[in-house]
MIVEX-988316 format. One record per residue (C-alpha): residue in three letters; x, y, z. Coordinates in steps of 0.5 Angstrom, whole numbers, plus 500, padded with zeros to 3 digits. Example, Ala and Ser with C-alpha at 12.3 -4.5 7.8 and 13.67 -1.06 7.14 Angstrom:
BEGIN
ALA525491516;SER527498514;
! end
This chain:
BEGIN
MET500501501;LYS506506502;ASN508504494;LYS502507492;LEU500512496;LEU508515493;ALA506513486;LEU499517487;GLY503523491;VAL508524486;GLY503523480;GLY499528483;THR505532484;ILE507532478;LEU501533474;ALA499539478;ALA505542477;LEU504541470;CYS497544470;CYS501550474;PHE506553470;THR504550463;PRO498552459;ILE497543459;LEU491544463;PRO487549458;VAL489544452;VAL486539454;LEU479543457;THR479544450;ALA480538447;LEU474535452;GLY470541450;LEU470543457;THR473550455;GLY467553460;LEU471550465;LEU478555464;GLY475561468;VAL474557474;VAL479552474;TYR485555471;SER486560476;ASP493560482;ALA487561488;VAL485554486;LEU491549482;LEU496552487;PRO493548494;ILE492542489;LEU500542489;ALA501543496;GLY496537497;PHE500532494;LEU507535496;ILE505535504;LEU502528500;THR508525498;GLY513527504;TYR508524508;ALA509517504;ILE516518504;TRP516519513;ARG512513513;GLN516508508;LYS523511513;THR519510519;GLN516502518;LYS524500516;
! end
């Protein structure tokens, strides 16, 4: 389970970082036909807390892995 938690944390962090710092989210939402969501989702008030949450999850998974050895 700990490897799954770490994989989720790292994968989410990478995805959130890509959406924060590159224009990948508008391209994906446009391809899906969901351009109406750009004003709501594509803002720093939404993406940065998601990035912070995944960073905390990654740190917790690493800490948990080290303490269980």
